[in-house]
C-alpha positions in Angstrom: 3.7 -37.0 18.1 3.5 -38.9 14.8 0.9 -40.8 16.2 -1.8 -38.2 17.0 -1.1 -36.9 13.2 -1.6 -40.2 11.8 -4.8 -41.1 13.9 -6.7 -38.0 13.1 -10.3 -38.3 13.9 -11.5 -37.6 10.6 -9.8 -40.2 8.8 -9.1 -43.8 9.8 -5.8 -45.4 9.1 -6.1 -47.0 5.6 -3.5 -48.8 3.3 -1.7 -47.1 0.6 -4.3 -48.8 -2.1 -7.3 -47.5 -0.1 -5.6 -43.9 -0.3 -4.9 -44.2 -3.9 -8.3 -45.4 -4.5 -10.0 -42.7 -2.7 -8.0 -39.7 -4.1 -8.5 -41.0 -7.6 -12.2 -41.2 -6.9 -12.5 -37.8 -5.3 -10.5 -35.8 -7.8 -11.1 -37.6 -10.7 -14.9 -36.9 -10.3 -17.4 -34.1 -10.1 -15.2 -32.4 -7.1 -11.9 -32.4 -9.3 -13.8 -31.1 -12.5 -14.9 -28.0 -9.9 -11.4 -27.8 -8.3 -10.2 -24.6 -10.3 -13.4 -22.8 -9.8 -13.4 -23.7 -6.1 -9.9 -22.2 -6.1 -10.9 -19.1 -7.8 -14.1 -18.3 -5.3 -11.9 -19.3 -2.3 -9.2 -16.6 -3.4 -6.6 -19.1 -3.1 -5.4 -18.6 -6.8 -5.1 -14.9 -6.5 -3.8 -15.0 -2.8 -1.4 -17.7 -3.8 -0.2 -15.8 -6.7 0.7 -12.9 -4.2 3.1 -15.1 -2.4 4.9 -15.6 -5.4 4.6 -12.2 -7.4 5.9 -10.4 -4.1 8.8 -12.8 -3.7 7.7 -13.8 -0.4 8.2 -17.3 -1.8 11.2 -16.5 -4.2 11.5 -18.9 -7.1 14.5 -16.8 -8.6 17.4 -19.1 -8.8 15.8 -22.2 -8.8 16.6 -24.3 -11.7 14.3 -27.3 -11.3 10.9 -27.1 -9.6 8.5 -29.6 -8.2 5.0 -29.1 -7.7 3.3 -31.8 -5.9 -0.4 -32.6 -6.3 -0.8 -30.1 -9.5 -4.6 -30.6 -9.6 -6.0 -28.1 -12.3 -2.6 -26.6 -12.5 -3.3 -23.6 -9.9 0.4 -23.4 -8.4 2.0 -24.4 -12.0 0.5 -21.3 -13.5 2.4 -19.1 -10.8 5.6 -20.8 -11.5 5.3 -20.2 -15.1 4.7 -16.8 -14.4 7.4 -16.3 -11.7 10.1 -18.8 -12.0 13.2 -18.0 -14.3 12.6 -18.7 -17.8 15.0 -21.4 -17.9 13.7 -23.4 -15.0 12.6 -27.0 -15.4 9.0 -27.3 -14.1 7.4 -30.8 -13.4 4.2 -31.4 -11.9 2.8 -34.5 -10.4 -0.4 -35.8 -9.4 -2.1 -39.2 -8.6 -4.9 -38.3 -10.8 -4.4 -38.7 -14.7 -8.0 -36.9 -15.2 -6.4 -34.1 -13.1 -3.3 -33.7 -15.1 -5.0 -33.7 -18.4 -7.2 -31.0 -16.9 -4.0 -29.1 -16.0 -2.6 -29.3 -19.4 -5.9 -28.1 -21.0 -6.0 -25.1 -18.8 -2.3 -24.2 -18.7 -2.2 -24.2 -22.6 1.4 -24.9 -22.3 3.7 -27.6 -23.0 6.7 -25.9 -21.0 6.1 -28.0 -17.7 6.4 -31.8 -17.5 3.3 -33.5 -16.1 3.9 -37.1 -14.5 1.3 -39.2 -12.8 3.2 -40.1 -9.5 2.4 -40.8 -5.9 3.8 -38.7 -3.1 4.4 -41.7 -1.1 6.9 -43.0 -3.7 8.4 -40.2 -5.9 9.9 -41.5 -9.2 12.8 -38.9 -8.7 16.5 -38.9 -7.8 17.9 -38.0 -4.5 18.2 -34.0 -4.3 16.9 -33.7 -7.9 15.1 -30.2 -7.1 16.2 -26.8 -6.1 12.6 -25.8 -5.1 9.2 -27.6 -4.3 5.8 -26.5 -4.2 3.0 -28.8 -2.4 -0.3 -27.2 -2.1 -3.0 -29.0 0.1 -1.7 -32.4 -0.5 -0.1 -33.7 2.4 -3.6 -34.1 4.4 -4.5 -36.9 1.9 -1.7 -39.2 2.8 -2.4 -42.3 5.5 0.9 -41.1 6.9 2.3 -37.7 6.5 5.9 -38.7 7.4 6.2 -40.8 4.7 5.2 -37.6 2.3 7.6 -35.6 4.1 10.2 -37.9 3.9 10.1 -38.4 0.1 10.2 -34.5 0.0 12.9 -34.2 2.0 14.6 -36.8 -0.3 14.2 -35.3 -3.6 15.1 -31.7 -2.4 18.6 -30.7 -2.4 20.3 -29.5 0.7 19.8 -25.6 0.7 16.5 -26.1 -1.2 13.5 -24.5 -0.5 9.7 -25.7 -0.4 6.4 -24.0 -0.2 4.1 -26.1 2.0 0.4 -25.1 2.3 -1.8 -27.5 4.2 -4.9 -27.6 6.2 -5.0 -26.7 9.6 -7.1 -28.1 12.7 -9.4 -25.4 13.1 -12.7 -23.9 12.2 -12.0 -23.4 8.4 -10.1 -26.5 8.5 -12.8 -28.6 9.7 -15.2 -27.6 6.8 -12.5 -28.0 4.1 -11.4 -31.8 5.7 -15.4 -32.6 5.1 -15.3 -31.3 1.6 -12.0 -32.7 0.3 -12.0 -35.8 2.6 -8.7 -34.9 4.2 -7.2 -34.6 7.5 -6.2 -31.5 9.6 -3.0 -30.8 11.2 -1.9 -29.1 14.3 0.8 -26.5 13.4 3.4 -27.1 16.2 3.2 -30.7 15.9 3.9 -30.6 12.0 6.7 -28.4 12.4 8.3 -30.9 14.8 7.7 -33.3 12.3 9.2 -31.4 9.6 12.3 -30.9 11.7 12.9 -34.2 12.6 13.4 -34.8 8.9 15.7 -32.0 8.6 13.1 -29.6 7.2 13.5 -26.0 8.9 10.6 -24.0 8.9 12.2 -20.7 7.8 9.2 -18.4 7.4 5.6 -18.9 8.4 3.8 -17.2 5.7 0.1 -15.6 5.7 -2.2 -14.8 2.6 -3.0 -11.4 4.2 -2.8 -9.3 7.3 -6.2 -10.1 8.2 -5.4 -13.9 7.7 -2.9 -13.7 10.1 -4.8 -11.8 12.7 -7.8 -14.3 12.8 -5.4 -17.6 11.9 -7.3 -18.5 8.8 -5.9 -19.9 5.6 -4.5 -22.7 6.7 -0.8 -23.4 7.5 1.6 -21.8 4.8 5.1 -22.3 5.4 8.5 -21.9 3.5 10.8 -24.7 4.4 14.6 -25.1 3.9 16.3 -28.3 3.8 19.3 -28.6 6.2 
């Protein structure tokens, strides 16, 4: 099952150095500069905001939250709006340019922004009560490495919002635009559960998204 996830037909197996160089090239360039605009046009920003505003992914009570692959700060903006006032918010991204864009866009010194790699997170075991990871896992050469790191830094009982590209028609277009792979929902769930990451709730942006199976994989995960 893991081999099928790794050996996606859109991306060959690459070394970590190649992966890092590719991500920095894609997101440090023109595509990265357009990321915030693309997120608005695709409705991912307003639809994602509804997940937090409606408390379908409830941030209340979380004292430390990690946002993985912060990009232009789209999800961090929601964290600033809906997390508890005293919550510590940390965002990471592999691209220094994206972190600078996020800081300018957020206009806030509250979140800590760190240049870091999902395959080797610079945090202690169980450091976070909550994690958000939006459309990042599909860029890794081996998803099990990234998921294992997320499981490591999430405390037992902590919750994670994971969004990733699904292997369907819209996902195929996304994978070509952003040079990423897609995931089979059932196989990704099995991989998460092998790492004690239990799928608590499968979430959908709207009833229409659920009916037509659009919007990618969006799931609330709890560490057992």
